[in-house]
C-alpha positions in Angstrom: -25.3 -14.1 -2.8 -22.8 -16.3 -0.8 -25.6 -18.9 -0.2 -25.4 -21.9 -2.2 -22.3 -21.4 -3.4 -21.2 -24.3 -5.8 -17.5 -23.7 -5.0 -17.6 -22.8 -1.3 -15.7 -25.2 1.1 -18.6 -24.9 3.6 -21.0 -27.9 3.8 -24.2 -26.5 1.7 -26.6 -29.1 3.9 -27.5 -32.4 5.6 -28.1 -34.4 2.3 -24.5 -32.9 1.1 -23.3 -33.9 4.3 -24.5 -37.7 3.8 -23.1 -37.9 -0.2 -19.9 -36.7 1.6 -20.0 -39.3 4.3 -20.4 -41.9 1.7 -17.1 -40.7 -0.3 -14.7 -40.1 2.8 -11.8 -42.3 3.6 -12.1 -44.6 6.8 -8.1 -44.9 7.4 -4.7 -43.1 6.9 -3.9 -45.6 4.0 -7.1 -44.2 2.3 -6.3 -40.8 2.2 -5.0 -38.6 -0.5 -3.0 -35.6 0.3 -1.9 -34.1 3.4 1.4 -35.8 3.4 3.2 -34.4 6.1 0.1 -34.1 8.5 -0.6 -37.8 7.5 2.9 -39.1 8.5 2.4 -37.4 12.2 0.0 -38.9 12.7 0.4 -42.2 12.1 3.5 -41.9 14.4 1.5 -40.5 17.0 -1.3 -42.9 16.4 1.1 -45.9 16.4 2.9 -44.6 19.6 -0.1 -44.2 21.4 -1.5 -47.7 20.8 1.6 -49.3 21.8 1.4 -47.4 25.4 -2.6 -48.7 25.0 -3.2 -44.6 25.6 -5.7 -42.3 24.2 -4.0 -39.7 22.1 -3.1 -36.5 23.0 -5.5 -33.7 22.1 -5.3 -32.8 18.5 -6.3 -29.2 16.6 -6.9 -29.2 13.0 -7.1 -25.8 11.7 -7.1 -24.3 7.7 -9.6 -23.3 5.4 -13.3 -24.8 4.9 -13.8 -27.9 3.1 -9.9 -29.6 3.1 -11.0 -32.5 5.5 -10.9 -31.9 8.9 -14.1 -33.3 9.9 -12.6 -36.3 7.6 -9.5 -36.6 9.7 -11.2 -36.5 13.0 -13.4 -39.5 11.9 -10.3 -41.3 10.3 -8.6 -41.0 13.7 -11.0 -42.4 15.5 -11.2 -45.3 13.4 -7.7 -46.1 13.7 -7.8 -45.8 17.2 -10.5 -48.2 17.1 -12.6 -45.5 19.1 -16.4 -44.1 19.2 -16.5 -40.7 18.1 -18.8 -37.8 19.4 -19.2 -34.9 17.5 -20.6 -31.5 18.4 -19.7 -27.6 17.2 -18.9 -24.5 18.9 -22.2 -22.6 18.1 -24.3 -25.7 19.6 -22.5 -25.5 22.8 -23.8 -22.8 24.8 -23.9 -23.8 28.3 -21.6 -25.8 30.4 -24.5 -28.5 30.6 -24.2 -29.2 26.7 -20.7 -30.2 27.5 -21.5 -31.9 30.4 -24.1 -34.3 28.5 -21.0 -35.0 25.9 -18.3 -35.7 28.7 -20.5 -37.9 31.0 -21.2 -40.2 28.2 -17.8 -40.6 27.1 -15.9 -43.7 27.7 -11.8 -44.4 27.9 -10.0 -43.3 24.6 -13.1 -41.8 22.7 -12.8 -39.2 20.5 -15.0 -35.9 21.3 -14.7 -33.6 18.0 -15.6 -30.2 18.3 -16.2 -28.3 14.9 -16.0 -24.6 14.7 -14.0 -24.5 18.2 -13.3 -20.9 18.0 -16.9 -20.1 18.7 -17.4 -21.7 21.8 -18.6 -19.2 24.5 -15.8 -18.1 27.5 -17.9 -19.9 29.8 -18.1 -23.2 28.0 -14.4 -22.8 27.2 -13.3 -22.1 30.6 -15.4 -25.4 31.7 -13.4 -27.9 29.4 -10.2 -26.5 30.5 -9.8 -29.0 33.3 -11.6 -31.7 31.2 -8.8 -31.3 29.1 -5.6 -31.2 31.3 -7.1 -33.1 34.6 -10.0 -35.0 32.8 -12.3 -33.7 35.5 -15.1 -30.8 36.0 -16.5 -28.6 38.2 -20.3 -28.7 38.2 -22.7 -26.6 39.5 -26.1 -28.1 40.5 -28.8 -25.6 40.9 -28.5 -21.8 42.0 -28.8 -19.2 44.5 -28.3 -20.4 48.2 -29.1 -24.0 47.4 -26.1 -24.1 44.4 -23.1 -26.6 45.4 -20.1 -27.8 43.1 -19.5 -31.0 42.2 -16.1 -32.6 41.4 -17.1 -35.0 38.3 -14.1 -37.3 37.4 -13.8 -38.2 33.7 -12.5 -41.2 31.4 -9.6 -40.5 29.6 -10.3 -38.7 26.2 -9.0 -37.5 23.0 -10.5 -33.7 22.1 -10.4 -32.9 18.4 -10.9 -29.5 17.5 -11.5 -27.7 13.9 -11.3 -24.4 13.1 -11.3 -22.3 10.0 -9.9 -19.0 11.9 -7.2 -20.2 14.4 -6.3 -16.9 15.1 -9.4 -16.5 16.7 -8.8 -19.0 19.7 -8.0 -18.0 23.0 -4.3 -18.7 24.2 -4.8 -20.8 27.1 -7.4 -23.3 24.8 -4.7 -23.3 22.1 -2.3 -23.9 24.5 -4.1 -27.0 25.6 -3.6 -29.4 22.2 -0.7 -31.0 22.2 -0.9 -31.8 18.6 -1.5 -28.5 15.9 -2.0 -29.3 12.2 -2.6 -26.6 9.5 -4.0 -28.3 6.4 -3.2 -26.8 3.4 -5.2 -26.5 0.0 -4.9 -29.6 -2.2 -2.6 -30.1 -5.7 -4.3 -30.5 -8.8 -3.0 -34.2 -9.2 -4.1 -34.8 -5.5 -7.6 -33.7 -6.5 -7.7 -35.9 -9.4 -6.6 -38.8 -7.5 -9.9 -37.9 -4.7 -11.9 -37.3 -7.8 -10.8 -40.8 -9.5 -11.7 -42.6 -6.0 -15.2 -41.0 -5.7 -15.9 -41.8 -9.5 -15.2 -45.3 -8.7 -17.2 -45.3 -5.6 -20.1 -43.7 -8.0 -19.7 -46.0 -10.5 -19.2 -42.9 -13.0 -17.2 -43.5 -16.5 -15.2 -40.9 -17.3 -13.2 -39.8 -20.3 -9.4 -38.9 -20.3 -8.8 -35.4 -19.2 -12.3 -34.7 -17.4 -11.6 -35.5 -14.0 -8.5 -33.6 -14.6 -10.7 -30.6 -15.8 -12.9 -30.7 -12.6 -10.0 -30.8 -10.2 -8.3 -27.2 -11.8 -11.5 -25.6 -10.9 -12.2 -27.0 -7.4 -9.5 -24.5 -5.6 -8.0 -26.8 -4.0 -10.6 -28.0 -1.8 -11.8 -31.9 -1.8 -15.4 -30.8 -0.7 -15.7 -28.4 -3.4 -14.1 -31.2 -6.0 -16.6 -33.6 -5.0 -19.6 -31.3 -5.1 -18.4 -30.5 -8.4 -18.3 -34.3 -9.7 -21.7 -34.3 -8.5 -23.4 -31.7 -10.3 -21.3 -32.8 -13.7 -22.8 -36.1 -13.1 -26.4 -34.8 -13.2 -26.1 -32.7 -16.0 -24.3 -35.8 -18.0 -27.3 -37.8 -16.7 -29.5 -35.3 -18.1 -28.3 -33.4 -21.1 -25.9 -36.5 -22.4 -25.5 -40.4 -22.3 -24.2 -40.1 -18.2 -20.6 -40.3 -19.7 -18.5 -37.8 -18.6 -16.8 -36.1 -21.7 -14.9 -33.0 -22.0 -17.6 -30.8 -23.4 -20.1 -32.4 -21.1 -17.9 -31.0 -18.1 -17.2 -27.3 -19.7 -21.1 -27.0 -20.2 -21.8 -28.0 -16.8 -19.4 -25.9 -15.4 -20.3 -23.1 -17.4 -24.0 -23.1 -16.3 -22.8 -23.2 -12.4 -20.8 -19.7 -14.0 -17.2 -21.4 -12.7 -14.4 -20.1 -14.8 -11.2 -21.5 -15.8 -9.5 -21.0 -12.1 -12.5 -22.1 -10.1 -13.6 -18.4 -9.3 -17.4 -18.1 -9.2 -19.3 -14.8 -9.6 -18.8 -13.5 -5.9 -15.1 -13.9 -6.4 -15.1 -12.3 -9.6 -17.5 -9.3 -7.7 -15.2 -9.1 -5.0 -12.2 -8.2 -7.6 -14.4 -5.9 -9.7 -15.5 -4.0 -6.7 -12.0 -4.0 -5.6 -10.8 -2.7 -8.9 -13.7 -0.1 -9.9 -15.0 1.2 -6.5 -11.9 1.5 -5.0 -9.4 1.7 -7.9 -7.6 -1.2 -7.2 -6.7 -0.7 -3.3 -6.4 -0.6 -0.9 -9.7 -1.2 0.7 -10.5 -2.3 4.1 -12.9 -5.6 4.3 -15.6 -3.7 5.5 -16.3 -1.4 3.1 -16.0 -4.1 0.5 -18.2 -5.7 2.3 -20.8 -3.2 2.1 -20.2 -2.6 -1.3 -21.1 -6.2 -2.0 -24.0 -6.5 0.6 -22.2 -9.4 2.4 -21.1 -10.3 5.7 -17.6 -9.9 6.4 -17.0 -13.2 7.9 -18.1 -14.4 4.8 -15.2 -12.7 2.6 -13.0 -13.4 5.2 -13.4 -17.4 5.6 -14.5 -18.3 1.6 -13.3 -15.8 -0.7 -10.3 -14.2 0.9 -8.5 -17.3 1.2 -8.1 -18.7 -2.5 -7.8 -15.2 -4.2 -4.8 -14.9 -1.6 -3.7 -18.5 -2.3 -3.5 -18.1 -6.3 -2.0 -14.6 -6.0 -4.9 -12.4 -6.9 -5.3 -10.8 -3.9 -3.1 -8.8 -1.5 -3.3 -7.7 2.4 -1.7 -4.9 3.4 -1.5 -2.7 6.6 -4.1 -0.3 4.9 -6.3 -2.6 3.2 -6.9 -5.4 0.7 -5.2 -4.8 -2.9 -5.9 -6.4 -6.4 -3.0 -7.7 -8.2 -2.0 -7.3 -11.7 -2.6 -11.1 -12.3 -6.2 -10.5 -11.5 -7.1 -7.5 -13.5 -5.4 -9.8 -16.5 -7.9 -12.7 -15.8 -10.7 -10.6 -15.4 -9.9 -8.1 -18.7 -9.2 -5.4 -16.6 -6.9 -2.5 -17.0 -4.0 -2.6 -14.3 -3.6 0.8 -12.3 -3.0 1.9 -9.1 -4.1 4.7 -6.9 -1.7 7.3 -6.5 0.4 7.4 -3.2 -0.9 10.5 -0.7 2.7 12.4 -1.1 2.6 12.4 -4.9 -1.3 13.7 -4.6 -0.2 16.5 -2.2 2.5 17.5 -4.4 0.4 17.8 -7.5 -2.1 19.5 -5.6 0.9 22.0 -4.3 1.9 22.5 -8.2 -1.6 23.4 -9.3 -2.0 25.8 -6.4 1.0 28.0 -7.4 
């Protein structure tokens, strides 16, 4: 069910990634939102330029679709540096990292997405690269094995992760700057959509972009994806101009409601309400009920439901809130406490 989700913050395919690249800002003054992060980056970049030094290593963390990759590209552009990118799952062995590091020049940016998924051997291999700009690379194996101390040029490593809690303390401690990206506000998403609509030469009636922004779950990637879907719908079913009616019909076809929830979000909440009496329930149990992966629910579904107050995380598990039940048209109820159940049982057994 989660595959190809329209409102997922994850990139769906290479074609969409190419589409997003064409809409991405290139420099900090073109960026919208994340004001605190942008201000800190602007100061750090200006200071590094004045000293003619590479930037410290940077870690961007937060839910998917909020612009971690975009900011990495912006930092490289601002520093006038070349960016070389990879991802945690793609770097399986030390040789994979060595291939990247050996081609890096002074001041270049190495971007590793999903850095929390680096294997332990690879992670330990890059420690000296981050701290001392050198690596110990083992050539051959067995009796003929020998270790070569390979000096590196000073570079900036930018890591991005949706699961900062899964990063090991030694790796996290080697980043000089750690920035958390928050969900975007409605006005910020509207401004992003206006910029995208201008780049796409798309005509929009008043209020249409605000409507799309309100259903974008606080993520620019989702906002641009919905804009693309609505544009296609307007081209085929209308005159090519975005109107309120066209936008509402296009989003209804995608099963996206007024708060940006899709069928998986609603199924998650309904399962919690109907099967587990509103909770608390463990995430593994909910995943089994829905036939979804636990990681999908934790990375893609839960962050937004927590953000809008439809879900609570407790020590005993997940609980649905009264606001979520109201939105779904369900009657709010809660499991009786164990002590209350025991009292009732004792009374009946007398």
